C-alpha positions in Angstrom: 154.1 101.7 79.1 150.7 100.3 78.3 149.8 96.5 77.6 146.7 96.1 75.6 144.9 92.7 77.1 142.4 91.0 74.7 139.7 89.0 76.4 136.7 87.3 74.8 132.9 88.3 74.9 131.8 84.6 74.1 130.3 82.6 77.0 128.9 79.5 75.2 131.1 76.3 74.9 130.3 75.1 71.4 127.1 72.8 71.6 127.9 71.4 74.9 125.4 73.6 77.0 128.2 74.6 79.3 129.7 78.1 79.9 132.9 79.4 78.8 134.8 82.8 78.6 138.3 84.0 79.5 140.5 81.6 81.5 141.3 83.0 85.0 145.0 82.3 85.4 145.8 83.3 81.9 144.3 86.9 82.7 145.3 86.9 86.3 149.1 85.8 86.2 150.0 87.9 83.3 148.2 90.5 84.8 150.3 90.4 87.8 153.5 90.1 85.9 152.8 93.3 83.9 151.4 95.4 87.0 154.4 94.5 89.2 156.7 95.6 86.3 154.9 99.0 86.4 152.8 98.7 83.2 149.2 99.8 82.9 146.9 97.3 81.6 143.7 98.3 79.2 141.2 95.5 78.5 139.6 95.1 75.1 137.2 92.6 73.7 135.6 92.4 70.2 132.3 94.0 71.4 133.3 95.9 74.3 131.3 95.6 77.5 131.2 92.5 79.5 134.0 89.7 79.4 132.7 86.5 81.0 134.9 84.6 83.1 135.0 80.8 82.5 133.4 79.2 85.4 135.3 76.0 85.1 138.7 78.2 85.6 137.1 79.8 88.6 136.4 76.4 90.2 139.9 75.2 89.3 141.7 78.2 90.3 140.1 80.4 92.9 142.2 79.6 95.9 145.3 80.5 93.8 146.8 83.4 95.4 147.4 85.5 92.1 143.8 84.6 90.9 142.4 85.2 94.2 143.9 88.7 94.4 142.6 89.6 90.9 139.0 88.5 91.6 139.0 90.6 94.8 140.4 93.6 93.1 136.9 95.2 92.3 138.8 97.9 90.0 139.9 95.2 87.6 136.7 93.1 87.7 134.9 96.3 86.9 137.1 96.9 84.1 136.4 93.2 82.8 132.7 94.0 83.0 133.3 97.3 80.9 136.2 96.4 78.5 136.8 98.6 75.6 135.6 98.0 72.2 138.3 98.2 69.4 137.2 101.6 68.1 138.0 103.0 71.5 141.6 101.9 71.3 144.5 103.9 70.1 147.1 101.3 69.0 150.0 103.9 69.1 149.7 104.0 73.0 150.7 100.2 73.4 154.0 98.4 73.0 152.3 95.0 73.8 148.9 93.2 72.9 148.4 90.1 74.8 145.8 87.7 74.0 144.3 85.6 77.1 142.9 82.3 76.4 140.0 80.1 77.4 137.8 78.5 74.9 135.5 81.5 74.5 138.3 83.2 72.2 137.9 80.3 69.8 134.5 81.6 68.8 134.9 85.4 68.4 138.6 86.5 68.1 139.2 84.5 64.8 136.6 86.8 62.8 137.5 89.9 64.8 139.2 92.1 61.9 139.1 95.2 64.2 141.3 93.6 66.8 143.5 91.9 64.2 144.1 95.6 62.9 145.2 96.8 66.3 147.5 93.8 66.5 149.0 94.7 63.2 149.5 98.2 63.9 151.2 97.4 67.4 153.6 94.7 65.7 154.5 96.9 62.7 155.2 99.9 65.0 157.9 97.7 66.7 155.6 96.4 69.5 155.1 92.9 70.7 152.2 90.5 69.9 151.8 87.7 72.3 149.1 85.2 73.5 148.8 82.3 75.8 146.7 78.9 75.2 143.8 79.4 73.0 144.7 83.2 72.9 146.9 82.4 70.0 143.7 82.2 67.9 143.7 86.0 68.0 146.9 86.1 65.7 144.6 84.6 62.9 142.9 87.8 61.6 146.2 89.9 61.9 147.5 90.7 58.3 150.7 92.9 57.8 150.9 95.7 55.3 152.3 93.3 52.6 149.2 91.2 52.9 150.8 88.3 54.7 149.7 86.6 57.9 151.3 87.6 60.9 151.8 83.8 61.4 153.8 83.1 58.3 157.1 81.5 59.0 156.9 82.3 62.6 157.3 79.7 65.5 154.3 79.9 67.7 152.4 77.5 70.2 149.3 77.2 71.6 146.9 74.8 73.3 147.7 71.6 71.2 145.3 69.2 69.4 146.5 66.4 72.0 145.5 68.6 74.9 142.0 69.3 73.4 141.8 65.8 72.9 142.6 65.3 76.4 140.0 67.5 77.8 137.6 65.9 75.4 136.5 69.3 73.7 137.8 69.0 70.4 134.3 68.3 68.9 133.1 71.4 70.7 135.7 73.7 69.0 134.9 75.4 65.8 138.3 74.0 64.4 141.5 72.6 65.8 143.7 75.5 66.7 147.1 74.0 66.2 146.0 72.5 63.0 144.9 76.2 61.8 148.0 77.8 62.9 149.8 75.6 60.6 147.8 76.2 57.8 148.5 80.0 58.0 152.2 79.0 57.7 153.2 79.1 61.2 155.7 76.6 62.5 154.1 75.0 65.5 156.1 73.8 68.4 154.1 71.8 71.1 155.1 70.1 74.4 153.9 67.5 76.7 150.4 68.0 77.6 149.8 70.8 80.3 153.5 71.4 80.7 154.9 75.0 80.4 156.0 75.9 76.8 157.0 79.4 75.6 158.1 80.0 72.1 159.7 83.3 71.0 159.8 84.3 67.4 161.1 87.7 67.1 158.5 90.1 68.5 155.8 87.4 68.7 155.5 85.4 72.1 153.2 82.6 72.8 152.5 80.1 75.5 151.0 76.8 75.3 148.5 76.4 78.0 147.6 77.7 81.5 150.9 76.7 83.2 152.6 78.9 80.4 150.9 82.0 81.4 153.2 83.5 83.9 156.7 82.6 82.0 154.8 83.9 78.8 154.5 87.2 80.3 158.2 87.1 82.0 159.3 86.5 78.5 157.6 89.6 77.2 159.2 91.8 79.8 162.4 90.4 78.8 161.8 91.5 75.3 161.1 95.1 76.3 164.4 95.4 78.1 
């Protein structure tokens, strides 16, 4: 079985002058869970090509054994430097689409209708749509055949407004993610700052923050059984 793992192409953290990208444990830990379960992983990004690693996440997690293993895997890192573009992906091959977080996705995934269409196709074919942390922003462009947002009436989570304030990056964001998800009709459930939190709403599985990356992936596997 194949998992489509969505990462960002964006590397600028708003107007802070700092770099961003995909968040290391939010790729490494789900990748590890999926791979050990025997699933193939394909990386896709809005533009294809290089998906930048958030340097702050590298510094924070480079000694984490799972993260270290991903960084040392030349095949995987090459795939992240040469991600598929949406036009190169056939949605019918995938049972899961998983959006990794990091602040980068906040800037390119909300407008990416092409990946949104892949998510809609996978979901409407009986697959799972899943995300962790800021990756939940990838659900915003997913429209179902009836015209509704995939978020309408669903229980989801993401990096919360309180967590964004805690890391002092709310002003750098194009919008507050928690607030936007609610505007799209989602029922938002946030827990304590930086504590694990996974929400399962039918075939939509979301995690709140980096600590939620592994349990989110594990919850996806339970859905597949």
